Every structure is written in C-alpha cells, then in structure tokens.
BAMI-316795 format. One line per 5 residues: number of its first residue (from 1); their letters; for each residue x, y, z of C-alpha. Coordinates in steps of 0.05 Angstrom, whole numbers, plus 5000, padded with zeros to 4 digits. Example, Ala and Ser with C-alpha at 12.3 -4.5 7.8 and 13.67 -1.06 7.14 Angstrom:
<nodes>
1	AS	5246,4910,5156; 5273,4979,5143 $
</nodes>
This chain:
<nodes>
1	XXXXX	7176,8056,2857; 7112,8049,2893; 7087,7977,2895; 7019,7990,2865; 7004,7917,2862 $
6	XXXXX	6999,7913,2939; 6949,7972,2936; 6887,7990,2895; 6911,7992,2823; 6910,8056,2785 $
11	XXXXX	6853,8066,2734; 6899,8105,2685; 6958,8082,2644; 6997,8134,2608; 7045,8105,2554 $
16	XXXXX	7102,8153,2534; 7164,8142,2492; 7194,8210,2475; 7211,8279,2507; 7159,8313,2466 $
21	XXXXX	7104,8263,2489; 7123,8273,2560; 7122,8350,2555; 7051,8349,2532; 7027,8291,2580 $
26	XXXXX	7064,8323,2639; 7006,8371,2658; 6957,8315,2661; 7004,8273,2702; 7017,8335,2749 $
31	XXXXX	6941,8344,2756; 6932,8270,2773; 6984,8278,2825; 6955,8341,2854; 6887,8304,2863 $
36	XXXXX	6927,8244,2893; 6902,8195,2836; 6954,8141,2822; 6969,8126,2750; 7016,8074,2714 $
41	XXXXX	7073,8111,2675; 7094,8060,2620; 7158,8083,2582; 7175,8051,2518; 7248,8071,2522 $
46	XXXXX	7249,8109,2453; 7281,8171,2489; 7316,8181,2553; 7270,8211,2602; 7297,8208,2674 $
51	XXXXX	7325,8277,2674; 7262,8310,2649; 7218,8270,2698; 7259,8304,2755; 7254,8371,2717 $
56	XXXXX	7176,8368,2714; 7171,8341,2788; 7133,8275,2762; 7150,8205,2781; 7197,8160,2741 $
61	XXXXX	7167,8106,2700; 7135,8045,2733; 7155,8002,2673; 7203,8011,2619; 7194,7969,2560 $
66	XXXXX	7261,7974,2530; 7331,8004,2548; 7335,8079,2545; 7386,8104,2494; 7445,8145,2521 $
71	XXXXX	7440,8199,2461; 7375,8238,2447; 7336,8184,2412; 7342,8108,2396; 7336,8111,2322 $
76	XXXXX	7373,8178,2304; 7334,8196,2243; 7332,8126,2214; 7272,8082,2195; 7307,8017,2188 $
81	XXXXX	7302,7941,2204; 7319,7954,2273; 7269,8007,2286; 7211,7967,2252; 7228,7906,2294 $
86	XXXXX	7229,7951,2356; 7161,7977,2337; 7131,7909,2328; 7161,7881,2391; 7134,7940,2432 $
91	XXXXX	7064,7927,2406; 7062,7861,2441; 7101,7881,2503; 7045,7939,2515; 6991,7887,2501 $
96	XXXXX	7023,7840,2551; 7032,7895,2607; 6961,7924,2598; 6932,7854,2610; 6973,7851,2670 $
101	XXXXX	6957,7915,2703; 6884,7922,2676; 6872,7999,2675; 6808,8034,2658; 6838,8081,2608 $
106	XXXXX	6900,8082,2565; 6929,8147,2547; 6982,8160,2493; 7001,8223,2458; 7021,8251,2390 $
111	XXXXX	7049,8214,2325; 7114,8177,2345; 7129,8105,2337; 7117,8095,2407; 7051,8128,2401 $
116	XXXXX	7029,8081,2341; 7051,8019,2381; 7014,8039,2440; 6948,8052,2402; 6955,7983,2366 $
121	XXXXX	6978,7944,2429; 6920,7976,2469; 6866,7965,2414; 6810,7917,2406; 6847,7890,2345 $
126	XXXXX	6894,7849,2394; 6852,7852,2455; 6784,7823,2444; 6734,7841,2498; 6785,7889,2530 $
131	XXXXX	6762,7924,2595; 6795,7994,2581; 6784,8052,2534; 6847,8076,2494; 6852,8151,2489 $
136	XXXXX	6893,8191,2437; 6914,8256,2462; 6926,8305,2410; 6881,8272,2355; 6863,8300,2288 $
141	XXXXX	6927,8335,2265; 6937,8328,2189; 6988,8354,2141; 6950,8327,2078; 7006,8282,2057 $
146	XXXXX	7031,8215,2086; 7101,8228,2070; 7109,8300,2097; 7123,8292,2154; 7146,8221,2153 $
151	XXXXX	7131,8174,2190; 7089,8223,2240; 7032,8230,2191; 7028,8156,2183; 7030,8144,2257 $
156	XXXXX	6977,8195,2276; 6931,8166,2224; 6942,8096,2257; 6930,8124,2327; 6864,8155,2309 $
161	XXXXX	6842,8092,2273; 6853,8051,2332; 6831,8094,2389; 6764,8093,2426; 6770,8168,2450 $
166	XXXXX	6797,8220,2404; 6817,8285,2439; 6819,8332,2383; 6864,8395,2393; 6823,8448,2352 $
171	XXXXX	6764,8460,2310; 6804,8438,2249; 6828,8374,2276; 6758,8359,2299; 6733,8370,2231 $
176	XXXXX	6789,8325,2201; 6765,8267,2246; 6692,8273,2230; 6708,8274,2155; 6745,8209,2165 $
181	XXXXX	6685,8179,2199; 6727,8142,2253; 6696,8098,2303; 6724,8130,2364; 6686,8183,2403 $
186	XXXXX	6712,8255,2382; 6717,8307,2437; 6748,8373,2423; 6791,8389,2483; 6849,8434,2460 $
191	XXXXX	6923,8421,2465; 6956,8410,2528; 7020,8447,2506; 6982,8507,2531; 6989,8481,2603 $
196	XXXXX	7057,8451,2593; 7086,8517,2570; 7052,8562,2623; 7072,8514,2678; 7144,8509,2657 $
201	XXXXX	7153,8584,2643; 7130,8598,2714; 7185,8554,2741; 7238,8576,2691; 7225,8652,2710 $
206	XXXXX	7251,8638,2778; 7318,8608,2750; 7340,8644,2688; 7356,8716,2668; 7333,8746,2602 $
211	XXXXX	7385,8763,2546; 7407,8833,2541; 7398,8839,2467; 7347,8814,2418; 7357,8744,2388 $
216	XXXXX	7328,8692,2341; 7319,8619,2372; 7338,8565,2322; 7312,8492,2324; 7331,8443,2267 $
221	XXXXX	7326,8368,2277; 7278,8341,2224; 7306,8274,2194; 7284,8293,2122; 7333,8352,2129 $
226	XXXXX	7387,8316,2164; 7390,8262,2112; 7394,8311,2055; 7456,8351,2046; 7429,8400,1994 $
231	XXXXX	7369,8414,2044; 7417,8424,2103; 7462,8470,2060; 7401,8515,2043; 7380,8517,2116 $
236	XXXXX	7450,8545,2134; 7444,8594,2079; 7378,8618,2107; 7400,8622,2180; 7464,8661,2162 $
241	XXXXX	7422,8718,2139; 7405,8731,2212; 7424,8802,2230; 7406,8800,2300; 7439,8750,2346 $
246	XXXXX	7419,8676,2337; 7418,8624,2390; 7419,8552,2365; 7416,8493,2416; 7442,8436,2373 $
251	XXXXX	7413,8364,2374; 7467,8313,2373; 7441,8281,2308; 7439,8353,2276; 7511,8366,2294 $
256	XXXXX	7531,8296,2269; 7502,8309,2200; 7527,8381,2197; 7597,8359,2208; 7590,8297,2165 $
261	XXXXX	7571,8341,2104; 7626,8395,2121; 7570,8445,2138; 7584,8459,2208; 7638,8511,2193 $
266	XXXXX	7598,8547,2143; 7553,8570,2201; 7564,8646,2215; 7586,8638,2288; 7600,8711,2295 $
271	XXXXX	7525,8717,2294; 7499,8652,2315; 7514,8622,2383; 7519,8547,2380; 7500,8515,2446 $
276	XXXXX	7488,8444,2476; 7416,8420,2478; 7379,8461,2532; 7332,8432,2587; 7261,8443,2569 $
281	XXXXX	7255,8495,2623; 7313,8538,2593; 7288,8528,2523; 7218,8551,2540; 7248,8611,2574 $
286	XXXXX	7291,8629,2512; 7231,8620,2467; 7185,8662,2508; 7237,8720,2504; 7263,8715,2436 $
291	XXXXX	7241,8761,2377; 7225,8705,2332; 7237,8631,2314; 7267,8589,2260; 7248,8518,2263 $
296	XXXXX	7227,8454,2225; 7193,8417,2284; 7121,8406,2301; 7107,8428,2375; 7152,8491,2369 $
301	XXXXX	7100,8521,2325; 7046,8512,2380; 7092,8539,2430; 7103,8599,2382; 7028,8613,2388 $
306	XXXXX	7027,8609,2464; 7081,8663,2469; 7060,8700,2407; 7129,8694,2374; 7137,8697,2298 $
311	XXXXX	7158,8630,2271; 7193,8616,2204; 7177,8541,2189; 7226,8508,2145; 7180,8453,2118 $
316	XXXXX	7137,8445,2058; 7077,8421,2095; 7053,8427,2167; 7002,8390,2205; 6994,8447,2254 $
321	XXXXX	6956,8487,2200; 6916,8525,2253; 6978,8570,2265; 6980,8596,2193; 6920,8637,2201 $
326	XXXXX	6945,8674,2262; 6990,8717,2219; 7055,8696,2259; 7069,8627,2232; 7102,8626,2161 $
331	XXXXX	7111,8561,2121; 7171,8576,2076; 7201,8506,2063; 7276,8509,2050; 7261,8561,1992 $
336	XXXXX	7322,8606,2008; 7296,8675,1981; 7226,8662,2009; 7253,8650,2079; 7303,8705,2078 $
341	XXXXX	7250,8756,2060; 7207,8733,2118; 7265,8738,2165; 7285,8810,2141; 7212,8830,2147 $
346	XXXXX	7209,8806,2220; 7273,8835,2239; 7255,8905,2210; 7187,8903,2245; 7144,8899,2183 $
351	XXXXX	7106,8837,2211; 7059,8861,2266; 7036,8814,2317; 6958,8820,2323; 6918,8799,2381 $
356	XXXXX	6890,8728,2364; 6852,8673,2400; 6900,8615,2407; 6866,8559,2363; 6890,8507,2414 $
361	XXXXX	6851,8533,2475; 6869,8565,2542; 6903,8544,2605; 6868,8492,2649; 6848,8440,2595 $
366	XXXXX	6891,8387,2629; 6844,8388,2689; 6785,8382,2640; 6818,8319,2618; 6826,8291,2684 $
371	XXXX	6757,8307,2706; 6732,8276,2639; 6766,8212,2655; 6730,8206,2726 $
</nodes>
C-alpha cells in the first residue's frame, strides 16, 4: 500500500462495503487513477473484495474496517443483533478514520448497511464543523415502501437525509429528492452502472466466447425470498417453465436455503444449468448475450437496460421504476401465472424490444463526476 501519509493526502475518500458498491464506484476510481489523482479507499469489510479489485485493475483498500468474510457476505441474509452491532461500530470507525485522514470529499454508493454507516459516520450529525462534503452516489431511488426491499429502502432514505451532495441517477430520482425537501444539494448525474457495464464488457469480450444456443440468465438472492420457503417454491415453479436453456450462477446463500427447504432437487436441471457464482466480467458477458433475464435483484434491472435485455423481476416493488416504462422490465412478483405468461411471451418473441433512451444516462458520466469534484 502506498504510504499516502508521507505525501500530499488525497482529497477524496471512497467508502465501499459490498461487491455491488465496488462495481458502481469502479469507473470513478478508474477515472481518478487515469488522471493520476490519489484517493483513499476505505473498505468496511461487508463483502470480500480482494479478487474483484484485481479483476477491475483498481488498487486494494487503504483501510479495512472489519475482517472480510470468507463467504459472499458477512450477514448472509440476516438482520440480527450481530449485524446491528457491526453497523453501529462501523459508524464510529468511519468517523474516526475520516478525522484522521481529513479528505475534502467522502463518497459512498447505494443502499447497503455500509452505505448507511458511511453517511452517518461522515455527516455533520457526528462531525461538528467538519471540513469535507459527503456525497451519495446513486441518490433518490425509491420503491414507495420502507419494507420492500428491506433494509435497502431504509438505508437509502438515511443516506439521502445525511448527505451534503446528492447525485441523482435519473429525472425520477431527482424528483423524489426535491419532493422530500432534503438539505443536500441535488445534482442529476446519471447512473455509473452505464460506465461499469461498458468498461467490463469490453474486457470480457477478449476472454469469453458466446454460447451457441439461446439462454435465459437467472439471478436470485433477495433475503425476503431466501427466508420464505413458499416464496422460493414459487420461484422454482416459475423458473422451471423455461423452454430455452437456463443458466443460473448460484449464490452460496441461495444454494443453502434451496437445500435446506428440499427445493434444490426440484429444479429442472435438464433445462437449467446450475453453475458456481461467476466473476463480474463473465456475468456481464453472459447478460449481454442472453435472450432474457429472470431476477430479483436491483442492479441487474439497470444492466438489463444497458444491454436491452427483457428482465422478469420477481419482486412486488422496485426502486428502479424508470425501467418499467421502457417496455423490457416486467414487475411480476412471485405470482406464478403472471411470471409464466411473461416468460412465454418473451420466448415466442411476442415482446418486441423498442429503441429507448436509457433513463440512467450515457457512457462518460464517471468522468463528469470526477470533474465536478475538482
């Protein structure tokens, strides 16, 4: 690690805890490195990030606030006493570290426990007369319910409340923030997933070959589904309707609950290929070349818009509401017949992909963010 304390200290601190946060902060970090501008990389330890840092050609964390887990996440779909204690401890660890390094800007992304801890730990609530501005990247997303998705909807509300600068991802997110009359300065900038996807797909295209046949790409990991046997049973019933090939890179916690509930063997593995979790490069390559997606996550809805792939969203609500107006994102919940009908319509080409302007912007917005922070 570079000993920044012996040199001129960086002006920007970037606080990251999860793989998804790193994916979306990555193009900003790459741009900073391209301009030879140093930055502090503070890792909360919520997810293991060492491999993905190497994959993205960005430096490893300067500071790690807690020991990384060996599995995919520290909390494994559980909000309990341990995770709440970790959250509170992280707030004060972040506060202490920022007072030590004295940045000009503190950037955090998204809606995780790490993001919420970063927003509070860097806020004027705990740092009277602080000398930095704290910046929420991906501000203004709202599902309309504090409990769906939980706890992300609560986290993003906390982040927006405690941030000095709110980088809104779309017209709708900007409207949400203005409606809430928050103290932070609102700037509509777009979503960095545009740059991330473009950057990674270019790299992936040099390494991987396209599948010879059409396939659906599956991604299921939401904790409200994993903790509910009936919900998971319905998801398997929906997925089993696939007539083309299905590829399902399986999260370790998803596999655990499928086996716990006796549902793993119910998957039609003659049609659906179960694989270990992919690197982000390989996942993006699979996504960019699939026929359609079946998912319950958040960022994958944005990635579906980048590559114009129909996405069946197995959730009741989404904070990425911009995608629903494009005609390729379908919010079906785990309503079996509804989801089955959408899948069938996609497979027989009843659903046509129209040209649309991506509501999250165009390639190059990470450079705009770096220029703004000058």
